C-alpha positions, 0 to 999 in steps of 0.5 A: 618844864616844872622846875623844882625851884619854882614850886608850888606855883610853877609859872614856867610849866603852867605857862608852857602848858597853856601856850601849847594848848592855845597853839593847838586850838588856834591851829585847829581853827585855822585848819577848819577855816582852810578846809572851808575855803578849799571846799567852797572853791571846789564847789564852784567848779563841780558842774563844769567838771561833770560836763568836761570829764567822765565819772571814771576820770574824776575818780582817777583824779583823786584829791585833785578832783573838784568833787573831792572835799576836805573833811575834819569829822571822822564820819566824813573820812574817805571823801566823795568816792569812798563808796566807789573805791570799795566797789572798784577794789571788790 
């Protein structure tokens, strides 16, 4: 990346670093946007799902459950049924 022949400015090295950093930032924004869309779609069908399925059936659906949600924040890890998974395994 940082070629000896390009010193002291190293345009290739700094250009690649900037490109990789910007790519990571754009991918993170895209992921956040995607999670928001998925959660919005699932939120529309929550009432229907509660009427159609029992709590146990919804729990067993895992990620396919309309009550599950995508998250980006570490405090949200585990989703809607994290407390229930701990209760069932005990």
